[in-house]
C-alpha positions as CSV (number, residue, x, y, z in Angstrom):
1,M,0.0,0.0,-0.1
2,A,1.2,3.3,-1.0
3,D,2.2,5.9,1.8
4,M,-0.2,8.9,1.4
5,G,1.9,11.2,3.8
6,R,0.4,13.3,6.5
7,I,-3.1,14.3,5.7
8,R,-5.4,16.0,8.1
9,N,-9.2,16.8,7.7
10,F,-10.5,20.4,8.1
11,T,-13.8,22.4,7.7
12,S,-13.9,24.6,4.5
13,G,-14.6,28.2,5.0
14,G,-15.7,28.5,1.5
15,A,-15.1,27.0,-2.0
16,I,-11.8,25.3,-2.3
17,A,-10.7,24.0,-5.6
18,P,-8.7,20.7,-5.9
19,R,-5.0,20.9,-5.7
20,R,-4.6,24.3,-4.3
21,F,-2.8,25.8,-1.5
22,V,-5.1,26.4,1.5
23,A,-4.6,28.8,4.5
24,Y,-5.7,28.9,8.0
25,S,-8.6,31.2,8.8
26,A,-9.5,33.0,11.8
27,T,-11.7,30.2,13.2
28,D,-10.0,27.2,14.5
29,G,-10.1,24.1,12.4
30,V,-11.4,26.0,9.2
31,V,-9.2,26.7,6.1
32,V,-9.8,28.8,3.0
33,Q,-8.3,28.8,-0.4
34,A,-5.1,30.7,-0.3
35,T,-4.9,34.0,-2.1
36,G,-1.4,35.2,-1.4
37,A,-2.4,37.8,0.8
38,A,0.3,39.2,3.4
39,G,0.2,37.5,6.6
40,Q,-1.7,34.4,5.3
41,K,-0.4,31.1,6.8
42,I,-0.4,28.2,4.4
43,A,-1.8,25.0,5.8
44,G,-1.0,22.6,2.9
45,V,-2.4,21.6,-0.4
46,T,-5.8,20.1,-1.0
47,G,-6.1,16.7,-2.7
48,V,-8.0,15.6,-5.8
49,V,-11.4,16.5,-4.1
50,G,-11.7,20.1,-3.0
51,A,-14.9,21.6,-1.4
52,N,-18.1,23.1,-3.0
53,G,-18.7,25.6,-0.2
54,A,-18.4,26.5,3.4
55,D,-18.8,24.0,6.2
56,E,-17.7,20.9,4.1
57,R,-14.9,18.6,5.1
58,V,-11.7,18.8,3.2
59,D,-8.5,16.8,3.2
60,V,-5.3,18.8,3.3
61,C,-2.0,17.3,2.5
62,L,0.7,18.6,5.2
63,D,3.9,17.1,4.0
64,D,5.9,15.6,1.1
65,I,5.8,16.9,-2.5
66,R,2.3,17.3,-3.9
67,T,0.8,18.1,-7.3
68,I,-0.8,21.6,-7.5
69,E,-2.7,23.5,-10.0
70,A,-1.5,27.0,-10.6
71,G,-1.7,29.8,-13.2
72,A,-4.5,31.7,-15.1
73,D,-6.6,30.7,-17.9
């Protein structure tokens, strides 16, 4: 069985796309999609499933090398 690394489950603070950086919000246990704003603390990267809206559960990869989606259309 493959080692999936360290993954933790959080509550989403809004919609989060798959394979994106997420940051801690002001509420304990809640993450939001990172925007690059000054002072944002990156929690990790979402896996192949993100979150469609607030108050959904989302897995966040905390270690290892992960695939991310970056850039613009």
